[in-house]
PLY file of the C-alpha trace (Angstrom):
ply
format ascii 1.0
element vertex 130
property float x
property float y
property float z
element edge 129
property int vertex1
property int vertex2
end_header
4.23 -15.18 -15.09
3.60 -12.49 -17.70
5.50 -9.26 -17.11
2.52 -6.97 -17.32
1.45 -4.28 -14.87
-2.00 -4.65 -13.35
-3.93 -1.44 -13.83
-7.54 -2.64 -13.91
-8.07 -3.72 -10.30
-11.14 -2.60 -8.33
-10.72 0.84 -6.77
-11.61 2.52 -3.52
-11.22 6.07 -2.27
-9.34 6.65 0.98
-8.67 9.80 2.99
-5.57 10.78 4.92
-6.75 13.90 6.70
-7.79 16.29 3.91
-5.90 14.30 1.24
-7.79 11.96 -1.07
-6.21 8.73 -2.29
-7.46 6.73 -5.26
-6.38 3.18 -4.41
-6.42 0.08 -6.53
-7.40 -2.87 -4.33
-5.29 -6.05 -4.45
-7.27 -8.61 -2.47
-6.48 -12.00 -4.01
-3.18 -13.86 -3.61
-2.42 -13.36 -7.34
-3.22 -9.62 -7.24
-1.12 -9.16 -4.09
1.84 -11.08 -5.51
1.99 -8.84 -8.61
1.16 -5.60 -6.77
2.75 -2.61 -8.50
5.37 -4.64 -10.37
6.30 -3.40 -13.83
4.44 -0.08 -13.42
6.43 2.72 -15.02
4.13 5.51 -13.86
1.32 6.15 -11.43
-0.76 9.30 -10.82
0.41 11.37 -7.83
-2.54 10.61 -5.51
-2.97 7.00 -6.57
-1.71 3.93 -4.74
-2.44 0.29 -4.12
-4.21 -1.10 -1.06
-3.27 -4.69 -0.28
-6.02 -6.46 1.66
-5.26 -9.69 3.52
-7.71 -12.18 5.01
-6.55 -11.69 8.59
-4.05 -9.59 10.52
-0.48 -10.93 10.40
3.01 -9.53 10.15
3.16 -8.42 6.51
6.49 -8.11 4.72
7.01 -6.50 1.31
9.88 -6.24 -1.14
10.40 -4.47 -4.45
11.51 -7.16 -6.89
10.37 -6.13 -10.41
8.95 -2.88 -8.99
10.24 0.15 -10.87
8.76 3.02 -8.82
10.17 4.08 -5.43
7.35 3.50 -2.94
6.45 4.02 0.70
4.43 1.27 2.36
2.00 2.19 5.12
1.19 -0.82 7.29
-2.37 -0.22 8.47
-4.45 -1.72 11.30
-8.11 -2.75 10.88
-9.34 0.65 12.13
-7.20 2.57 9.60
-4.41 3.52 12.02
-0.98 3.59 10.37
1.22 1.22 12.40
4.47 2.07 10.62
5.82 3.39 7.32
8.67 2.00 5.23
10.43 3.63 2.27
11.30 0.99 -0.30
13.94 1.15 -3.02
13.01 -0.10 -6.52
14.27 -3.44 -7.83
15.48 -4.75 -4.45
14.62 -7.79 -2.37
15.12 -6.03 0.98
12.27 -7.01 3.29
10.10 -4.25 4.83
7.74 -5.55 7.54
4.89 -4.33 9.68
5.78 -3.58 13.30
2.75 -5.62 14.41
0.07 -7.76 12.72
-1.96 -5.81 10.13
-4.55 -6.67 7.50
-3.83 -3.71 5.16
-0.80 -2.26 3.40
-1.08 0.93 1.33
1.70 1.62 -1.17
2.10 5.19 -2.41
4.84 7.12 -4.23
7.87 7.41 -1.96
7.63 10.61 0.03
3.85 11.00 -0.42
3.16 10.54 3.31
6.17 12.60 4.48
5.33 15.52 2.17
1.88 15.69 3.77
3.08 15.25 7.34
1.33 11.89 7.66
3.03 9.50 10.07
2.54 6.38 12.17
-0.33 6.74 14.64
-2.49 8.76 12.26
-5.62 7.26 10.80
-6.72 6.67 7.23
-10.43 6.69 6.46
-12.46 4.86 3.85
-14.88 2.00 3.33
-12.03 -0.54 3.45
-11.56 0.14 7.18
-15.17 -0.54 8.17
-16.22 -3.18 10.66
-15.42 -6.82 9.84
0 1
1 2
2 3
3 4
4 5
5 6
6 7
7 8
8 9
9 10
10 11
11 12
12 13
13 14
14 15
15 16
16 17
17 18
18 19
19 20
20 21
21 22
22 23
23 24
24 25
25 26
26 27
27 28
28 29
29 30
30 31
31 32
32 33
33 34
34 35
35 36
36 37
37 38
38 39
39 40
40 41
41 42
42 43
43 44
44 45
45 46
46 47
47 48
48 49
49 50
50 51
51 52
52 53
53 54
54 55
55 56
56 57
57 58
58 59
59 60
60 61
61 62
62 63
63 64
64 65
65 66
66 67
67 68
68 69
69 70
70 71
71 72
72 73
73 74
74 75
75 76
76 77
77 78
78 79
79 80
80 81
81 82
82 83
83 84
84 85
85 86
86 87
87 88
88 89
89 90
90 91
91 92
92 93
93 94
94 95
95 96
96 97
97 98
98 99
99 100
100 101
101 102
102 103
103 104
104 105
105 106
106 107
107 108
108 109
109 110
110 111
111 112
112 113
113 114
114 115
115 116
116 117
117 118
118 119
119 120
120 121
121 122
122 123
123 124
124 125
125 126
126 127
127 128
128 129
C-alpha cells in the first residue's frame, strides 16, 4: 500500500452544538483502512467521519497515524456513545462501548476543549434517517 495521506475524500459539515466541523467522509473499506494515516497536519476544525454499513462494535488503532486524535463513537442519531483519546503510532485498540455506525476522529482534545462529551448529539446530514 502506498504511504500517502488521503486528503481528497468527499466532505460533509457537522455541528457539535455551536461548533462547526468540516469532516472528510471515509465510507469504503479502503478509505476506512487508510483513514488519517500519514497526515502530518489537519486544520483545527477538520476531522474524518468513518461511515460503516451497519452498527457494530468499532475498534480503532493508530498505526501509521502521526497526529494525536480523539475518536467519538457515534450512534445513528448522532449521539456520542463514548470518546477515546488515541496516541500516535500505536496499535492499542480503542473500541465503541456499544454498536455504532459512525466514528468521528478529531484532533486530540478538540471535544474536551469545547465541553463536548458522551451523551451529547452531533448534527448533520450524515445522521439522517436510514
